[in-house]
N, C-alpha and C positions, 0 to 999 in steps of 0.2 A: 263800655264807654263809647259814645258816638264819635265818628270820624269828623274832623273839622277841616275847613278849607285851608287854614294856615299850615296844618300838618302836611296835607297833600302838596301844597305849593312848595314847602321847604324840601320835601323828599324829592320832588321833580327837579327843582332848581339845583339841588346838590348833586344830582346824578347826570344831568344833561345841560349842555349849553342851550339856553332858551332864547329864541327869537320872539316868540309870542306864546302866551299861555292864558287860557280862559278856563276857569273852574266854576261850574254852576252847581249849586246845591238844589237839586230838583225835588227835595223832600220837605220843603217849607221850613228848613232849619233844624230838622231832627238828625241830619247826618247819615241817612240811610240810602240816599240815592244821589249820585254825582255824575256829571258828564264833564269831560275835558276836551279842549282843543289845544294841541301842543304842536308848535312849529320849532324844529331844531335841525341844525346842520348835521347832527349825529345820525339822522335818518337817511342820509345820502346813500343810495345803492341798496337800501333794504326794501323788501316787499312789505305790504300792509300787514301781513300776518307776522312777520318778524318784528316790525315796530310795535305791534300790539302785545306780542309776547314779552318784549323788553319792559313795557309799561306794567303789564300784569305781574311780572316777576318782581319789579321794583316795589310795587304797591300791594304785594301779596297779603300782608298782614291787614292793611287797611280795607282792601276789597273783601276780605273774609268777614269783616264786620258790617258790610253794606248789604242792602237788599238788591240794589242795581248799580251798575257802573258801565258807562259807555265812553268811548274815546274816538277822537278823530286826530290822526297824526299826519303831519305833513313835513316835507322839506320846505325851505323858504321859497323855492321855485314853484313847487306844487301848491303852496298856499296862495301865492300871487295868482296862479291860474285859477284856483278855486274862487278867490275873491272876484276876479274878472268875470267868471262864468255866472256868478250869483247876482251880478248887477244888472 
């Protein structure tokens, strides 16, 4: 059964306080490749590796059904800096 955006969003929102969340199905709707951008205050003080491990553990069952999964995780301050840099 393919993974869908609603299931990913529900799992993430139930586990973390979310300031910003983007979920992109990069597989043209078949649910085999997703990317996410997640901004949460829960990431304060964590390295990128630790943030990614949290997401990977949370979405372990869903990721196992995908061909590809990528993530960008930020604290609110990091996200503001990222936005300012990309302008």
